[in-house]
C-alpha positions, 0 to 999 in steps of 0.5 A: 323384605319378601313380604314387603315386596309381595304387598306392593301392587302395580301402582306402587312399583310404577311410582318407586320406578318412575322416582328412581329414574327421574332422579337420575335424569334430574342429575343430567338436567342439572349438569346441563344448566351448569354448563350453560351458565359456564358457557354464557359467563365465558363467551360473550355475555359477561367477558368483562364485568366492569367497563373500563373507562379511559385511564387517567392519572392519579386515580385508584386502580381499575380492577376487572375480572374475566368470569364470575363463575368457576368450577373446579374438581376436587384435588384439581387446580383453578386460576381465578382471572383478574386484570389490574390497571392504573396510573400510577400502577398498583403496588399491592394485590390481595385476594380475599375469600368470604367466610361468613361475615368476614373475609380471609386473606389469601397469600402464596405460602410455602406449601404452594397452596396459592400462586399469583396475587402480585402486581406482575401476576394479579390472578390467583391459582389454587392448587389441590382444591379442597372442600374449604376452597369453595365460596366467594373471592375478590380481588383487591389492588392498591396504589398511592391514591387508594384501594379498588376491589373486584366484583365477587367471583364464585367458585364451586367444587365438583367431587366427580371423577375427572375422566368421567362425563357427568351426563354420560355417568348419569346415563349409564346409571339410568340404564344400570338401574333399568337392568337391575330391576327385576333381578332378585326377590319377588321384584320380577312380576311387579317390575314387568307390570310397572314397565308396562304400565310406564311404556306405551300400549300396542294400540298407541305404538303400532298405528298400522301393520301390513304383512303379505298384503294383509293387515295384522294385529297385536296377536303376531307381536310378542312383547319382551323387556330390554334393559336399554329400551324397556318394553319392545315387540318381537315379529312374528311369534313363530317361524314364517315362510314367504314366497313372495318378495318386494315392498308390496308383500313385506312388513309395513309398519306405521309407529307412533313414538310419542315424541312429546314423552321423549326423555333428553340425554337418556336415549341418544335419539328420538325414534325407534330401534330396530333389529333383524335377526334369526328366529330364536336368537336374542335381539341385541338392540344396543349392539346390532340395532338400526335406528329409525328416525321420526318424520321419514319413511324408512325402507330396509331391503334384505338379500340372502346369500348361500355358499356352496361347496363348489364355490370357494371364491375370494382370494383363496379361490384365486390362489388355488384356481379351482371351480366346479369344472376344474374339480370335475376334470381332476376327478376325470383325470384321477379316474383315467389314471386308475383305469390305465394302471388297472389295464397295465396290471392286467396286460402284464399278468397275461404275458407272464402266463404265456411265458410259462406255458412256452417253458413247460412245452419246450421241456416236454419236446426235449424229453 
């Protein structure tokens, strides 16, 4: 396998990467189209497949359906709607599922697979949906004047987790695929070349750059790969100290995002992702980034705060009631107490010496 990887050139790897990402995007597009069909079928355009005429006596039943397209998940439950009217009323309701050129009758059974299909409840409910349940269905009604049937009803079975949105799942698969490239074998170099070939060049991406009143070029940007956003750029390459603040001396960029190349539903927006971080740390664009929209000017202002030892602040500072002045007063009080104790000790020693001398002198006089 390593030999096969090493023989791939940048163009071959680029095609492979593009095809893999395109296949995941097609899953999203298919799901969007299916949801659009569901929406148009259930809201407005085809609320009633049949236009009901005035109900007259001595006619066959009138069979109408709510929708022509249904979707059910594997092991799920679905109800196919059917409305039956007529005079005289229908005495028999049947459902058929087309199997090839023939039709199979569906009736309620002891296994509780189906429910409904009665004059009081003509709709059909399917429990524990299986692969064999997908297909074309018809609802028929019969009274003493004849039999009428509904238009075809199409049931599609979707084999996905019930709690996972298909678009979200496909987007996650897309990003997982992006993050897995270059993680093993000799894929890394080829992957970097392919990602760079699929991404916009610096000259196409950054139209204008200005920092501290001077124009800057590609040499002050370091490209790097992000598993969510592909090829990104870091500024500056080395730590820089600036003594001038304000918008005139800040970093100014005019960026072309190539919005015509935007891939819907893979990224949540069309624009750029910006992260401001300390030099040497990793820019986590997904968690700490700022989204900058297209077509607008965006100004970002930064203010740096430094906490000193004397500034306790907050509720702790209010509770203790300390500040730089109170700490100084406390130190002064401690110094005053220590000095007072030292003076008191010195006076006590002096008095003791005087008493001893007096005692000695008195003793000598008595002799």
